[in-house]
C-alpha positions, 0 to 999 in steps of 0.5 A: 535385478542388476548390481547397476541398476540398484545402484542407478535408482540408488542414485534417483533416490538419493537426488528427490531426497536431496532435492525435496529438502531443497524444496522443503526448506526453501517453503519453511523460510520466514515470511510477513505481512504489513499495513496501512490504511492511512495517518493523520490526525486519528485521537482515541477520544474522536473514536468511538468504542465500535467505530475502535473495533471496527477498524481493527476488525477492519485491518486484521480481515485486511491483515490475514487475507494476505498472510493465509497466500504467503502462509499457503507458498504464494508471492509477496505481489498476490499478498498485497493485492489480497490484503489492500481489495478487502480495505478496497470494499471498506467505506472506512479507508480512502480507496476504491468504495470510500475514497474521498470525493474532489471539488468536482465532487466526482471520484478519482482513485489511484493505485501501484504494485510493484515487484521486488524481484524483477524491479517490475511495477504498475499504476493506475491515476484517475480512474472513476469506474475501477472498483479495486483499481490496484489489481487494475494496476497489477495486470498493467505491471503483467500484461504490460508494457507500461507502469504508468496508465490513467484516466480514460486509457487506463479504464479501456485498457481493462474493458479490452482485459476482460476487468467489471468496471462499474457505476459510479455510484458505486462509490458515493459514500454520505460520511465523505460527501458531506466531508467534501461539502463542510470543506468546501465552505471552510473554504470560502471563509479562505478567501485567499486560499480559494484556488489553491489546492494542496495547502496543508493547512487546509487538510491537517484535521483529516485523515490521509486515508489511503491504503499500503502493503509491503510483504515478503513471501518464503521465496524470498521475494518482496512486494509493495502496494499503494491504493488512494482516493486521494485528498478529499476537495483536489482540483484541477485532476490532482494526482498524488504520492501514492501510483509515482514509483519511487514517491510511495511505492517502491521495493526492492529485494535488495533492500526494501518493499514500502507503501507511504501515507500522508499530504503526498506533494511532500513526499513526490517532492522527496522521494520518499519510498525510494530514499528509505531504499536509498538510504538502506543501500548507500548509507548501509541503515537498517529499515527501521533507521532509514525508515525512521529518518525520513519520517522524523526528521528529512520529512517533518523538517519540509514540513510533511506529513505523515507516515510509512511501513517498510518490512526488509528482506530478511521480515523486519517492519518499520511502520513510523509517523508524525500526525497522531495516528496511524491505522497498521499492522503486521503478522509475522510466520513467528506468529507476532501480529499487532494490529494499532491505530494510536501512539503507542 
């Protein structure tokens, strides 16, 4: 073989080795995922050992569904969707199958997802026939020019893209229905509140069961996703913070990804998810400092209850809440993992 061809072959082999090493290095970066299943008055004394075990098992299942995707080099978007779908399919959480009932005894579902790399986002609100609202939110992000779709319009969009719709009976859960009846009866005794909506006094003893996930993938991208059935006994087509980008869901590769849970009206007014990101960007706070400040100082001063999960571009995780408990879990590529419910 001529000398110049041997030199060229060696050159190509060296280039291939360099590319392989770079790609391998890029795919061995740290990654992590965190999830929540809602915050509220969650007390150990009110939960049986069996109930605690069931919640932890489902949180662990959801956590690992997302983690496996990240471990294989998948995207943060796909990981958050996979984790949330597990919780949407479980009656334990107020999302999808376990959605609470409205005052009209229906189930109205909201969800949102956001890509921290591109700042693209998709959201749906007030849907009643979508088994996994988080998947429809992702479809809105990827297959439309819009960010938020609601009600029948969102469901028509789902049909056009061959998404399977379910009968409303799929969402019926006896425990959730009984919660509504109990709350309605309580409301009747409070005549001054009979026409009010969003009054925290009506909900302070209830769990805010919104579910959410945030993730960092091996490519260095982050994402956030949130799904909910809203508040028990909600009226007039009320929509909370979950599907509102910046309020209940936000992601930006430069700062963090955030998913919130709590009394939505307060999270909307304070643009909580974006506020965490803004404090990091403009005040140079860490994700833990920013998240704690927003939840435990700023929000509490205004009477807002709830919590959030957040992850930054380095895989640091924050999970603050100002209620008695929050269903939460995280898992990192370093091997660090925890599944928690109550205050520590």
